[in-house]
C-alpha positions as CSV (number, residue, x, y, z in Angstrom):
1,K,0.8,6.0,-23.7
2,N,3.6,6.1,-21.5
3,Y,2.0,3.7,-18.7
4,R,3.7,4.3,-15.5
5,Y,4.0,1.9,-11.9
6,S,5.4,2.3,-8.9
7,M,6.0,-0.6,-6.1
8,V,5.7,-0.5,-2.4
9,F,7.8,-3.3,-1.0
10,Q,7.1,-5.4,2.1
11,S,10.4,-3.7,4.0
12,S,9.4,-0.4,2.6
13,A,12.7,-0.1,1.2
14,L,13.9,3.6,2.3
15,F,17.4,4.6,2.3
16,N,18.5,4.9,6.2
17,S,21.4,7.7,4.6
18,L,18.3,10.0,3.7
19,T,16.0,12.1,5.0
20,V,12.0,11.5,4.2
21,G,11.8,14.3,2.0
22,E,14.6,13.2,0.5
23,N,13.5,9.5,0.3
24,V,10.2,10.8,-1.2
25,G,12.0,13.2,-3.9
26,L,14.2,10.9,-4.7
27,W,13.3,9.3,-8.0
28,L,12.0,13.0,-9.1
29,R,15.9,14.4,-8.6
30,E,16.9,11.4,-10.1
31,K,15.0,11.5,-13.2
32,R,15.6,15.4,-13.0
33,V,11.4,15.4,-13.6
34,C,11.1,19.0,-12.6
35,K,13.0,22.0,-10.8
36,E,14.0,21.9,-7.0
37,N,11.2,24.4,-5.6
38,R,8.7,22.4,-7.5
39,I,10.0,18.7,-6.3
40,R,9.6,20.5,-2.8
41,E,6.0,20.6,-3.3
42,I,5.4,17.4,-4.9
43,I,7.0,16.2,-1.2
44,H,5.0,18.3,0.8
45,Q,2.0,17.1,-1.0
46,K,2.2,13.3,-1.0
47,L,3.5,13.4,2.6
48,S,0.4,15.1,3.5
49,Q,-1.9,13.0,1.1
50,V,-0.4,9.9,3.2
51,G,-1.0,11.9,7.1
52,L,3.1,12.4,7.5
53,E,2.9,16.8,6.6
54,G,6.0,18.1,8.4
55,K,8.1,15.2,8.6
56,E,9.8,16.1,5.2
57,D,13.6,16.4,7.6
58,L,12.9,13.2,9.7
59,Q,15.6,10.7,9.9
60,T,14.3,7.3,8.6
61,S,15.3,5.9,11.8
62,E,13.1,8.0,14.1
63,L,9.5,6.8,12.0
64,S,7.5,3.8,13.1
65,G,6.8,1.4,11.0
66,G,3.8,1.9,10.0
67,M,5.0,5.2,9.6
68,K,7.5,3.9,7.2
69,K,4.8,2.8,5.0
70,R,3.3,5.6,4.4
71,V,6.6,7.4,3.5
72,A,7.4,4.0,1.0
73,I,3.9,4.9,0.0
74,A,4.4,8.8,-0.9
75,R,7.4,8.2,-2.5
76,S,5.8,5.5,-4.5
77,L,2.9,8.4,-5.6
78,A,5.5,11.1,-5.7
79,M,6.5,9.7,-9.5
80,N,2.7,9.9,-10.5
81,P,1.9,6.3,-11.5
82,D,-0.8,4.8,-12.9
83,L,-0.2,1.7,-11.1
84,I,0.7,0.9,-7.4
85,L,2.1,-2.7,-6.2
86,Y,1.7,-2.7,-2.7
87,D,4.0,-6.0,-1.6
88,E,2.4,-7.3,1.8
89,P,1.7,-3.9,3.0
90,T,0.7,-5.1,6.4
91,A,4.1,-7.3,7.0
92,E,5.4,-6.5,10.4
93,L,2.4,-3.8,11.5
94,D,0.5,-4.2,14.8
95,P,-3.5,-3.8,14.4
96,I,-3.6,-0.2,15.3
97,N,-1.4,0.7,12.5
98,T,-2.8,-1.7,9.9
99,D,-6.1,-0.2,10.3
100,E,-3.9,3.6,9.5
101,L,-2.9,2.2,6.5
102,A,-5.7,0.8,5.2
103,N,-7.6,4.2,6.0
104,T,-4.9,6.0,3.8
105,I,-5.4,3.1,0.6
106,L,-9.0,4.3,0.7
107,R,-8.4,7.8,1.1
108,L,-5.7,7.3,-1.5
109,K,-8.4,5.2,-3.7
110,E,-10.7,8.4,-4.0
111,T,-8.0,10.8,-4.8
112,T,-5.9,9.5,-7.3
113,K,-6.4,7.8,-10.5
114,N,-4.3,5.0,-10.5
115,T,-4.7,1.7,-9.7
116,T,-3.9,-0.4,-6.9
117,V,-2.7,-4.3,-6.7
118,I,-2.4,-5.7,-3.4
119,V,-0.7,-8.7,-2.8
120,T,-1.3,-10.0,1.0
121,H,-2.3,-12.8,3.1
122,D,-4.0,-10.3,5.3
123,L,-7.8,-11.6,4.3
124,N,-9.7,-9.1,6.7
125,F,-7.3,-5.7,5.1
126,A,-7.8,-7.3,1.4
127,L,-11.7,-7.7,2.3
128,Y,-11.8,-4.4,4.2
129,V,-9.6,-1.8,1.5
130,S,-10.8,-4.2,-1.8
131,D,-13.3,-3.7,-4.8
132,R,-11.9,-6.9,-6.4
133,I,-10.3,-9.6,-5.3
134,A,-8.3,-12.8,-6.9
135,M,-7.1,-15.6,-5.0
136,I,-4.4,-17.7,-5.6
137,H,-3.6,-21.1,-4.4
138,D,-1.0,-23.2,-6.1
139,G,0.0,-20.9,-8.7
140,S,-3.5,-20.3,-10.1
141,I,-6.4,-17.9,-9.9
142,V,-9.2,-20.0,-7.9
143,E,-12.1,-17.4,-7.2
144,V,-12.3,-13.3,-8.4
145,G,-15.1,-11.4,-7.7
146,S,-16.1,-8.9,-4.7
147,P,-15.1,-8.7,-1.4
148,N,-18.6,-10.2,-0.4
149,E,-18.5,-12.6,-3.1
150,I,-15.3,-13.9,-2.1
151,K,-17.4,-14.2,1.5
152,A,-20.4,-15.6,0.2
153,S,-18.0,-18.2,-2.2
154,R,-18.9,-22.2,-2.5
155,N,-15.4,-23.0,-3.7
156,P,-14.0,-25.1,-0.5
157,I,-10.2,-23.6,-1.4
158,V,-12.0,-20.1,-0.8
159,K,-13.8,-21.3,1.9
160,G,-10.9,-22.8,3.9
161,F,-9.2,-20.0,3.6
162,I,-12.1,-17.5,5.2
163,F,-12.9,-19.9,8.0
164,T,-10.4,-21.0,9.8
165,T,-10.2,-22.0,13.3
166,T,-7.3,-20.2,14.5
167,K,-9.4,-16.9,14.1
168,G,-12.6,-18.6,15.5
169,I,-14.7,-18.3,12.5
170,K,-16.6,-21.1,11.8
171,G,-18.1,-22.2,8.4
172,D,-20.9,-24.4,8.4
């Protein structure tokens, strides 16, 4: 099987010289996957999936940070990937945009058949959107489990990450 994956970069990696729609349709046009009218349909569909319907003609400079992340996700979805890799998707986002992004990812989880792998330091985000979490320390996986299993971990490294004084959360 031809396995396809896409990447959503921390910086969104949008092309400033292209409109939102052109960014989303870039891979489809470069690879000549389908005819132009079908590409426009896919662009509209993918932008709708991330809550940005009707934004095809905006310039990237007109977008908020959260909108840029969602355009990057739409561009990733346009490839019809089996796997989407997210690199620190909440970097540079305020709590409201982080929530919006989390809910976008959760909706996509319900409506698409792809696997999502997220690399993040944002524990609350990870606990909210994940089915499984792998915690890495010093280059090795130290714990794997559901969000509830991770929260209940007895591993001192995991506990040290979850229960921090800066978050105002104290462990036992």
